[in-house]
C-alpha positions, -999 to +999 in steps of 0.1 A: -119+057+455-099+085+469-106+121+476-078+144+466-071+171+491-045+198+496-012+188+511-010+198+547+023+208+562+009+209+597-007+177+612-022+194+642-059+196+650-079+218+626-094+242+651-112+261+623-131+231+612-140+222+648-152+257+656-172+261+624-187+226+627-197+233+664-213+266+654-232+249+627-244+222+650-254+249+675-275+267+649-293+234+642-299+229+679-312+264+683-336+259+654-348+226+668-353+243+702-374+271+687-396+245+669-399+224+701-408+254+722-434+265+697-449+230+695-450+226+733-462+262+738-434+271+763-409+300+764-379+297+741-355+303+770-366+270+785-353+249+756-333+269+731-301+275+753-299+238+764-305+225+729-279+249+714-253+239+740-261+202+736-257+203+698-225+224+701-211+198+724-220+170+700-204+190+671-172+196+690-168+160+700-177+148+665-152+170+646-124+166+671-127+128+669-132+127+632-102+150+625-080+129+647-091+097+630-086+112+595-051+125+604-041+091+618-053+073+587-037+099+564-004+091+582-008+054+575-017+061+539+015+081+535+035+053+550+019+029+526+031+050+496+000+070+488+003+107+479+004+132+507-031+146+514-050+117+498-080+106+517-098+074+508-136+074+509-137+044+532-114+062+557-137+092+557-168+070+562-152+051+590-141+083+608-175+099+605-195+068+617-172+062+647-171+099+656-209+102+653-214+072+676-189+085+701-204+120+702-239+106+706-228+081+733-209+107+754-236+134+753-263+108+761-243+094+790-240+128+805-276+140+799-298+109+801-278+081+816-264+048+803-297+032+793-303+055+764-267+052+751-271+022+727-301+035+708-287+070+706-253+057+695-269+037+666-290+067+655-260+091+655-238+066+636-265+062+610-269+100+606-232+105+604-229+077+578-256+092+556-242+127+559-207+114+549-221+095+520-239+125+507-208+147+511-186+122+493-210+119+464-213+157+460-175+160+462-170+135+434-197+150+413-182+185+417-147+172+410-158+154+378-177+184+366-147+206+370-125+182+351-149+179+323-152+217+320-115+221+321-109+195+294-135+211+271-155+179+268-184+190+288-214+197+266-250+205+275-272+177+261-309+174+260-329+144+271-332+131+236-294+134+230-288+114+261-312+087+251-302+084+214-267+078+201-251+106+180-252+085+148-288+073+153-311+072+122-343+067+141-358+098+126-346+091+090-381+082+078-394+117+084-401+137+052-384+168+067-347+164+074-322+187+088-296+198+063-259+203+070-242+236+062-226+221+030-260+209+018-276+242+024-248+260+005-251+236-024-288+241-025-285+279-025-259+278-053-282+256-074-311+280-069-289+309-078-278+292-110-314+284-119-325+320-113-296+334-133-305+310-161-341+321-161-332+358-161-309+352-191-337+334-210-361+362-203-336+388-214-330+369-247-368+366-252-372+403-248-345+411-273-360+388-299-394+403-293-381+438-298-365+428-331-397+412-344-416+444-335-391+465-354-392+443-385-430+443-386-431+481-384-407+485-413-427+462-435-458+483-429 
């Protein structure tokens, strides 16, 4: 599958995405540092700044590498005849996994040495892959939802409507049935005709009763 994106006239590095992503990673690192300092019962200044800078570095490396890989693959897709700005899901997954592993490996090499690099790289690649998969699924869900709403075919359905077909006669054996508008109108017309007929008969009976009373009075 492909993910449609806006056509980009400039193929340079997206600094906005890098800065925003690094800031988001920094916030995550700050939150993790606060939790770690509270758990270890040590001052925040001993952990929070280092955790924030560490996560900001990971975010910067990740988004720079990912954007570079995506731009390179987008150029290849354009040369292969795909529309400008089209990004395939496999390309995004590859870019995220490789960038996550690279970011984890570099930061671990600088902070903890080469022995911890393999394990950290695998963990970062897994986290990046899961995050990219969730992002892709959400993107496709939102895209399909917008298309359905624009086409007018999106309708809210209950659980029973989704389980039963529209022409199902499962409930046909019930004594109480839902009537259509035409059936309700016909039923009301029949009732109106019956009531009018009864009123007419009652009126005729009253007339005949009055005549009989008048005849009896004249005979007396």
